[in-house]
C-alpha positions in Angstrom: 0.0 0.0 0.0 2.9 2.4 0.9 4.5 1.6 -2.5 1.3 2.5 -4.4 0.9 5.8 -2.4 4.6 6.6 -3.1 4.2 5.9 -6.8 1.1 8.1 -6.9 3.0 10.9 -5.2 5.8 10.6 -7.7 3.4 10.7 -10.7 1.7 13.8 -9.2 5.0 15.5 -8.5 6.2 14.7 -12.0 3.1 16.2 -13.5 3.4 19.4 -11.4 7.1 19.8 -12.3 6.8 19.1 -16.0 3.5 20.8 -16.8 4.1 24.6 -16.7 0.9 26.6 -16.8 0.8 30.3 -17.3 -2.3 32.4 -16.7 -4.0 35.7 -16.2 -7.2 37.0 -14.8 -6.7 40.5 -16.2 -6.5 39.7 -19.9 -8.0 42.1 -22.4 -10.5 41.5 -25.2 -11.7 44.3 -27.5 -14.3 44.2 -30.1 -15.5 46.6 -32.8 -18.6 46.4 -34.9 -18.7 50.0 -36.2 -19.8 51.1 -39.6 -18.5 54.2 -41.4 -20.6 57.4 -40.8 -22.4 55.9 -37.8 -21.7 55.9 -34.0 -18.8 53.8 -32.8 -19.7 50.4 -31.6 -16.8 49.1 -29.6 -16.2 47.7 -26.2 -13.4 46.4 -24.0 -13.2 43.8 -21.2 -10.1 43.9 -19.0 -11.1 41.0 -16.7 -10.6 38.0 -19.0 -9.1 34.8 -17.6 -6.8 32.7 -19.7 -4.6 29.6 -19.1 -1.9 28.3 -21.4 -0.5 24.9 -20.7 3.1 25.2 -22.1 3.6 21.5 -22.1 0.6 20.7 -24.4 -0.3 24.0 -26.1 -3.8 23.8 -24.6 -5.3 27.3 -24.5 -8.5 28.3 -22.7 -10.1 31.7 -22.0 -13.2 32.9 -20.2 -14.8 36.3 -20.4 -17.8 37.4 -18.4 -20.0 39.2 -20.9 -21.1 41.9 -18.5 -17.4 42.9 -18.3 -17.5 44.5 -21.7 -17.5 48.3 -21.2 -18.7 50.8 -23.8 -18.3 54.6 -24.1 -22.0 55.0 -24.0 -23.9 53.4 -21.1 -27.1 53.1 -23.2 -25.2 51.1 -25.8 -23.8 48.8 -23.0 -27.4 48.3 -21.7 -28.7 47.4 -25.2 -25.7 45.0 -25.8 -26.4 43.1 -22.5 -30.2 43.1 -22.6 -31.1 42.9 -26.3 -28.2 41.5 -28.3 -26.0 39.2 -26.2 -28.6 38.5 -23.5 -25.9 38.4 -20.7 -28.4 37.4 -18.0 -29.2 34.2 -20.0 -25.6 33.7 -21.5 -23.3 35.3 -18.8 -20.0 34.1 -20.2 -18.1 33.4 -23.4 -15.4 30.8 -23.6 -12.7 29.6 -25.9 -11.1 26.1 -25.6 -8.5 25.2 -28.0 -4.9 24.4 -28.8 -1.9 26.3 -30.2 -0.7 24.0 -33.0 3.0 22.8 -33.0 3.6 24.9 -29.8 7.0 24.5 -28.3 7.6 26.5 -25.1 11.4 26.1 -25.5 11.3 28.2 -28.6 9.6 31.2 -26.9 11.7 34.3 -27.1 11.6 38.1 -27.1 11.0 37.8 -30.8 7.4 37.4 -32.0 6.4 33.9 -32.9 3.2 33.3 -34.8 1.3 30.0 -34.4 -2.0 28.6 -35.6 -4.7 28.5 -33.0 -7.7 26.2 -33.3 -10.6 25.6 -31.0 -14.2 26.2 -30.0 -15.6 29.6 -29.3 -18.8 29.6 -27.3 -20.8 32.8 -27.4 -24.5 33.4 -26.8 -25.0 29.7 -26.1 -23.6 28.7 -29.5 -20.3 26.9 -30.1 -18.3 27.3 -33.3 -14.9 26.2 -34.5 -12.4 29.0 -34.8 -9.1 29.0 -36.7 -6.8 32.0 -36.4 -3.2 33.1 -35.9 -1.8 33.8 -32.5 1.4 35.7 -31.7 3.5 34.9 -28.6 6.4 36.8 -27.1 8.2 35.1 -24.2 10.4 36.6 -21.5 11.8 35.0 -18.4 8.7 35.5 -16.3 5.8 36.0 -18.8 4.2 35.3 -22.1 2.5 38.0 -24.1 -0.3 36.7 -26.3 -2.1 38.6 -29.0 -4.5 37.7 -31.7 -7.1 39.3 -34.1 -10.0 37.5 -35.8 -13.6 38.2 -36.8 -16.9 36.7 -36.0 -20.4 37.1 -37.5 -23.2 37.8 -34.9 -25.6 35.7 -37.0 -23.3 32.6 -36.6 -24.0 32.9 -32.8 -27.8 33.5 -33.1 -27.4 37.1 -32.1 -30.3 38.9 -33.7 -29.8 42.5 -34.9 -33.0 44.4 -35.4 -33.7 45.6 -38.9 -33.9 49.2 -37.6 -30.1 49.2 -36.7 -28.9 46.4 -39.0 -27.1 48.8 -41.3 -25.3 50.5 -38.4 -23.6 47.3 -37.1 -20.8 45.6 -39.0 -21.5 42.1 -40.4 -18.1 41.0 -39.3 -17.2 41.9 -35.7 -13.5 42.4 -35.2 -12.1 40.8 -32.0 -8.6 41.6 -30.6 -7.1 39.8 -27.6 -4.1 40.8 -25.5 -3.1 38.6 -22.6 0.0 38.8 -20.4 0.4 35.3 -18.9 2.5 34.5 -15.9 3.2 31.3 -13.9 0.5 30.6 -11.4 
Protein backbone atom coordinates (compact mmCIF):
# COMPACT_ATOMS: atom_id res chain seq x y z
CA UNK A 1 0.00 0.00 0.00
CA UNK A 2 2.87 2.35 0.85
CA UNK A 3 4.48 1.62 -2.53
CA UNK A 4 1.26 2.53 -4.37
CA UNK A 5 0.92 5.79 -2.41
CA UNK A 6 4.58 6.61 -3.07
CA UNK A 7 4.19 5.91 -6.82
CA UNK A 8 1.06 8.08 -6.91
CA UNK A 9 2.96 10.89 -5.21
CA UNK A 10 5.82 10.59 -7.71
CA UNK A 11 3.42 10.72 -10.67
CA UNK A 12 1.66 13.77 -9.18
CA UNK A 13 4.98 15.54 -8.48
CA UNK A 14 6.20 14.74 -11.99
CA UNK A 15 3.07 16.23 -13.52
CA UNK A 16 3.44 19.39 -11.44
CA UNK A 17 7.12 19.76 -12.30
CA UNK A 18 6.75 19.11 -16.03
CA UNK A 19 3.46 20.84 -16.82
CA UNK A 20 4.06 24.57 -16.72
CA UNK A 21 0.88 26.60 -16.83
CA UNK A 22 0.84 30.34 -17.30
CA UNK A 23 -2.28 32.41 -16.75
CA UNK A 24 -3.96 35.75 -16.24
CA UNK A 25 -7.18 37.05 -14.75
CA UNK A 26 -6.71 40.51 -16.23
CA UNK A 27 -6.53 39.75 -19.93
CA UNK A 28 -8.04 42.14 -22.45
CA UNK A 29 -10.54 41.51 -25.21
CA UNK A 30 -11.71 44.34 -27.45
CA UNK A 31 -14.33 44.17 -30.12
CA UNK A 32 -15.46 46.60 -32.75
CA UNK A 33 -18.59 46.42 -34.90
CA UNK A 34 -18.65 50.01 -36.21
CA UNK A 35 -19.81 51.07 -39.64
CA UNK A 36 -18.50 54.21 -41.39
CA UNK A 37 -20.61 57.35 -40.82
CA UNK A 38 -22.37 55.85 -37.78
CA UNK A 39 -21.74 55.87 -34.04
CA UNK A 40 -18.78 53.83 -32.85
CA UNK A 41 -19.73 50.37 -31.61
CA UNK A 42 -16.77 49.15 -29.59
CA UNK A 43 -16.18 47.66 -26.16
CA UNK A 44 -13.35 46.41 -23.98
CA UNK A 45 -13.20 43.79 -21.23
CA UNK A 46 -10.12 43.86 -18.96
CA UNK A 47 -11.12 40.99 -16.67
CA UNK A 48 -10.63 37.99 -18.96
CA UNK A 49 -9.13 34.79 -17.55
CA UNK A 50 -6.80 32.68 -19.67
CA UNK A 51 -4.59 29.64 -19.11
CA UNK A 52 -1.91 28.26 -21.44
CA UNK A 53 -0.47 24.85 -20.67
CA UNK A 54 3.05 25.21 -22.06
CA UNK A 55 3.59 21.46 -22.08
CA UNK A 56 0.63 20.75 -24.41
CA UNK A 57 -0.29 24.05 -26.08
CA UNK A 58 -3.80 23.84 -24.61
CA UNK A 59 -5.27 27.34 -24.50
CA UNK A 60 -8.49 28.33 -22.69
CA UNK A 61 -10.08 31.71 -22.03
CA UNK A 62 -13.19 32.89 -20.20
CA UNK A 63 -14.85 36.30 -20.43
CA UNK A 64 -17.81 37.42 -18.39
CA UNK A 65 -20.03 39.18 -20.92
CA UNK A 66 -21.09 41.94 -18.51
CA UNK A 67 -17.39 42.86 -18.27
CA UNK A 68 -17.51 44.54 -21.69
CA UNK A 69 -17.54 48.31 -21.21
CA UNK A 70 -18.72 50.80 -23.84
CA UNK A 71 -18.25 54.57 -24.06
CA UNK A 72 -22.05 55.02 -24.00
CA UNK A 73 -23.90 53.43 -21.06
CA UNK A 74 -27.07 53.06 -23.15
CA UNK A 75 -25.16 51.06 -25.77
CA UNK A 76 -23.81 48.79 -23.02
CA UNK A 77 -27.35 48.27 -21.73
CA UNK A 78 -28.66 47.37 -25.21
CA UNK A 79 -25.69 45.03 -25.75
CA UNK A 80 -26.38 43.13 -22.51
CA UNK A 81 -30.17 43.07 -22.63
CA UNK A 82 -31.12 42.93 -26.31
CA UNK A 83 -28.24 41.45 -28.28
CA UNK A 84 -25.98 39.22 -26.22
CA UNK A 85 -28.56 38.53 -23.46
CA UNK A 86 -25.90 38.40 -20.75
CA UNK A 87 -28.36 37.37 -18.02
CA UNK A 88 -29.17 34.24 -20.05
CA UNK A 89 -25.63 33.73 -21.46
CA UNK A 90 -23.29 35.25 -18.83
CA UNK A 91 -19.97 34.05 -20.21
CA UNK A 92 -18.07 33.43 -23.40
CA UNK A 93 -15.39 30.75 -23.57
CA UNK A 94 -12.67 29.58 -25.88
CA UNK A 95 -11.13 26.11 -25.57
CA UNK A 96 -8.46 25.18 -28.03
CA UNK A 97 -4.88 24.38 -28.84
CA UNK A 98 -1.89 26.25 -30.20
CA UNK A 99 -0.70 23.96 -32.96
CA UNK A 100 2.96 22.85 -32.99
CA UNK A 101 3.58 24.88 -29.84
CA UNK A 102 7.04 24.52 -28.34
CA UNK A 103 7.61 26.48 -25.13
CA UNK A 104 11.39 26.08 -25.48
CA UNK A 105 11.26 28.25 -28.62
CA UNK A 106 9.56 31.20 -26.90
CA UNK A 107 11.73 34.29 -27.05
CA UNK A 108 11.58 38.07 -27.10
CA UNK A 109 10.98 37.79 -30.84
CA UNK A 110 7.38 37.45 -32.00
CA UNK A 111 6.43 33.89 -32.89
CA UNK A 112 3.23 33.25 -34.83
CA UNK A 113 1.31 30.00 -34.40
CA UNK A 114 -1.99 28.60 -35.60
CA UNK A 115 -4.72 28.48 -32.97
CA UNK A 116 -7.73 26.20 -33.33
CA UNK A 117 -10.59 25.63 -30.96
CA UNK A 118 -14.18 26.18 -29.98
CA UNK A 119 -15.58 29.63 -29.27
CA UNK A 120 -18.82 29.62 -27.29
CA UNK A 121 -20.83 32.83 -27.37
CA UNK A 122 -24.54 33.42 -26.78
CA UNK A 123 -24.96 29.69 -26.12
CA UNK A 124 -23.59 28.68 -29.53
CA UNK A 125 -20.25 26.91 -30.07
CA UNK A 126 -18.34 27.30 -33.34
CA UNK A 127 -14.89 26.21 -34.50
CA UNK A 128 -12.38 29.03 -34.81
CA UNK A 129 -9.06 28.98 -36.67
CA UNK A 130 -6.78 31.98 -36.42
CA UNK A 131 -3.19 33.10 -35.93
CA UNK A 132 -1.83 33.83 -32.47
CA UNK A 133 1.36 35.74 -31.67
CA UNK A 134 3.46 34.91 -28.61
CA UNK A 135 6.40 36.78 -27.14
CA UNK A 136 8.17 35.13 -24.22
CA UNK A 137 10.37 36.58 -21.52
CA UNK A 138 11.83 35.01 -18.39
CA UNK A 139 8.65 35.47 -16.35
CA UNK A 140 5.76 36.02 -18.77
CA UNK A 141 4.23 35.28 -22.15
CA UNK A 142 2.51 38.03 -24.12
CA UNK A 143 -0.32 36.69 -26.30
CA UNK A 144 -2.10 38.63 -29.05
CA UNK A 145 -4.54 37.66 -31.75
CA UNK A 146 -7.07 39.26 -34.08
CA UNK A 147 -10.01 37.55 -35.75
CA UNK A 148 -13.59 38.23 -36.81
CA UNK A 149 -16.94 36.65 -36.01
CA UNK A 150 -20.40 37.11 -37.47
CA UNK A 151 -23.18 37.78 -34.95
CA UNK A 152 -25.62 35.69 -37.03
CA UNK A 153 -23.33 32.63 -36.59
CA UNK A 154 -23.99 32.87 -32.85
CA UNK A 155 -27.75 33.46 -33.14
CA UNK A 156 -27.37 37.10 -32.14
CA UNK A 157 -30.29 38.91 -33.71
CA UNK A 158 -29.77 42.46 -34.94
CA UNK A 159 -33.05 44.37 -35.37
CA UNK A 160 -33.65 45.61 -38.91
CA UNK A 161 -33.87 49.19 -37.58
CA UNK A 162 -30.14 49.19 -36.72
CA UNK A 163 -28.85 46.39 -38.97
CA UNK A 164 -27.06 48.82 -41.33
CA UNK A 165 -25.31 50.50 -38.37
CA UNK A 166 -23.58 47.32 -37.14
CA UNK A 167 -20.79 45.58 -39.04
CA UNK A 168 -21.51 42.14 -40.44
CA UNK A 169 -18.06 40.99 -39.26
CA UNK A 170 -17.19 41.95 -35.69
CA UNK A 171 -13.45 42.43 -35.18
CA UNK A 172 -12.05 40.82 -32.02
CA UNK A 173 -8.61 41.59 -30.56
CA UNK A 174 -7.09 39.78 -27.59
CA UNK A 175 -4.10 40.81 -25.51
CA UNK A 176 -3.06 38.63 -22.57
CA UNK A 177 0.03 38.79 -20.36
CA UNK A 178 0.38 35.30 -18.91
CA UNK A 179 2.53 34.47 -15.89
CA UNK A 180 3.21 31.27 -13.91
CA UNK A 181 0.49 30.60 -11.38
